[in-house]
C-alpha positions as CSV (number, residue, x, y, z in Angstrom):
1,M,-3.8,-73.4,29.0
2,F,-4.8,-71.3,26.0
3,Y,-2.9,-68.3,24.8
4,I,-2.3,-66.5,21.5
5,C,1.2,-66.9,20.2
6,T,3.3,-67.0,17.2
7,V,5.7,-69.9,16.8
8,I,8.9,-69.6,14.8
9,K,11.1,-72.7,14.4
10,T,14.3,-73.5,12.7
11,N,15.2,-77.0,11.6
12,N,18.7,-75.9,10.5
13,I,21.2,-77.4,13.1
14,M,24.0,-75.0,12.0
15,K,21.9,-71.8,12.2
16,R,19.7,-71.1,15.1
17,I,17.6,-68.2,16.3
18,K,19.5,-65.6,18.3
19,V,17.8,-63.7,21.1
20,R,19.2,-60.9,23.2
21,F,18.1,-57.8,25.0
22,H,18.8,-54.7,22.9
23,L,20.4,-51.9,24.8
24,G,21.5,-49.8,21.9
25,R,20.1,-46.2,21.6
26,G,17.1,-45.5,19.4
27,E,13.5,-46.7,19.0
28,N,14.3,-50.3,19.9
29,F,16.1,-49.5,23.2
30,M,15.2,-52.0,26.0
31,K,13.4,-54.4,23.6
32,W,14.0,-58.1,22.9
33,K,15.9,-58.5,19.7
34,I,15.2,-61.8,17.8
35,Q,17.5,-62.6,14.8
36,Y,16.4,-65.3,12.5
37,P,18.7,-67.5,10.4
38,N,17.4,-65.9,7.2
39,G,18.6,-62.5,8.4
40,D,15.2,-61.1,9.5
41,I,15.2,-59.2,12.8
42,Q,12.2,-58.6,15.1
43,F,12.0,-56.3,18.1
44,L,9.5,-57.0,20.9
45,N,8.4,-54.7,23.7
46,P,9.0,-56.8,26.9
47,T,5.9,-55.4,28.6
48,E,3.6,-56.4,25.8
49,Y,4.9,-59.8,24.9
50,Q,6.5,-62.8,26.6
51,I,8.9,-64.9,24.7
52,H,9.2,-68.7,25.2
53,L,12.5,-70.1,24.0
54,I,12.8,-73.8,23.3
55,G,16.1,-75.7,22.8
56,C,18.3,-73.0,24.2
57,Q,22.0,-72.4,24.7
58,A,23.4,-69.5,26.8
59,K,26.3,-67.9,24.7
60,N,28.9,-65.4,25.7
61,S,32.1,-63.9,24.2
62,K,34.4,-64.6,27.2
63,K,37.1,-62.2,26.1
64,T,34.7,-59.3,25.6
65,A,32.9,-60.0,28.8
66,Q,36.1,-60.1,30.7
67,R,37.1,-56.7,29.4
68,I,33.7,-55.3,30.4
69,F,34.2,-56.9,33.8
70,E,37.5,-55.1,34.1
71,G,35.9,-51.7,33.4
72,Y,36.0,-51.3,29.7
73,E,33.1,-50.0,27.6
74,K,30.0,-52.3,27.4
75,V,29.3,-53.8,24.0
76,V,27.2,-56.8,22.8
77,C,28.8,-60.0,24.1
78,A,26.0,-62.3,25.2
79,W,22.9,-64.0,23.6
80,I,20.7,-67.0,23.7
81,L,20.6,-69.4,20.7
82,C,17.4,-71.4,20.4
83,D,15.6,-73.8,18.1
84,E,12.2,-72.3,18.6
85,V,10.7,-69.0,19.7
86,R,7.1,-68.6,20.8
87,I,5.8,-65.0,21.1
88,V,3.0,-64.8,23.6
89,S,0.6,-61.9,24.0
90,Q,-1.5,-63.0,26.9
91,Q,-1.6,-65.4,29.9
92,F,2.1,-65.0,30.7
93,Y,4.1,-67.1,33.0
94,G,5.1,-65.3,36.2
95,E,8.5,-65.2,37.9
96,T,7.4,-67.9,40.4
97,N,7.2,-70.4,37.5
98,G,10.9,-70.6,37.0
99,T,14.4,-69.7,38.3
100,R,16.1,-66.6,37.0
101,L,19.0,-66.7,34.6
102,T,21.2,-63.5,34.8
103,Y,23.8,-61.8,32.7
104,N,25.6,-58.6,33.7
105,P,29.3,-58.5,32.7
106,R,30.0,-55.7,35.2
107,V,29.1,-58.2,38.0
108,A,30.3,-61.5,36.5
109,P,31.7,-62.1,33.0
110,N,29.4,-65.1,32.3
111,W,25.8,-66.2,32.4
112,V,24.8,-67.2,36.0
113,F,22.1,-69.7,37.1
114,N,21.8,-70.8,40.7
115,G,25.2,-69.1,41.4
116,A,27.0,-71.1,38.8
117,D,28.7,-70.1,35.5
118,V,26.5,-71.6,32.8
119,D,28.1,-70.2,29.6
120,N,27.4,-72.6,26.7
121,A,24.9,-74.6,28.9
122,N,21.8,-76.0,27.3
123,F,18.3,-75.5,28.6
124,G,15.1,-77.1,27.3
125,F,12.8,-74.1,28.0
126,M,13.2,-70.5,29.1
127,F,10.8,-67.6,29.2
128,S,10.9,-63.9,29.7
129,V,9.3,-61.7,32.3
130,D,9.7,-58.2,31.2
131,Y,13.5,-57.8,30.6
132,R,14.5,-60.9,32.6
133,L,14.9,-64.6,31.6
134,Y,13.8,-67.6,33.7
135,I,14.5,-71.3,33.3
136,K,11.6,-73.7,33.8
């Protein structure tokens, strides 16, 4: 399979690439936010790019998520840490290529995969389809 992509890796075990969906107001609303260990930040339109995440861990601030679940104001409390990000601009994977990973602290205060709480779980490979994440 051939596709155009940009590969960003980190070899630093202590600092990993942090990925989350940005819901803050402004020009980057509803875009993927990628934070690199050196402090650089990149925003990607989910309809133009697909992200492939390698060496991933689903992270969540339990206390904050529980407060949101109880009805308090939504704030950032979940992200994916990964060793490598591939930014793909064509020949995307489709939803049928994986199983969806979900996060909505109003519904459940944790990451959910196949009905189970997977906070802090490790995954070898995930990919985005628009604003959703899938495990392959």
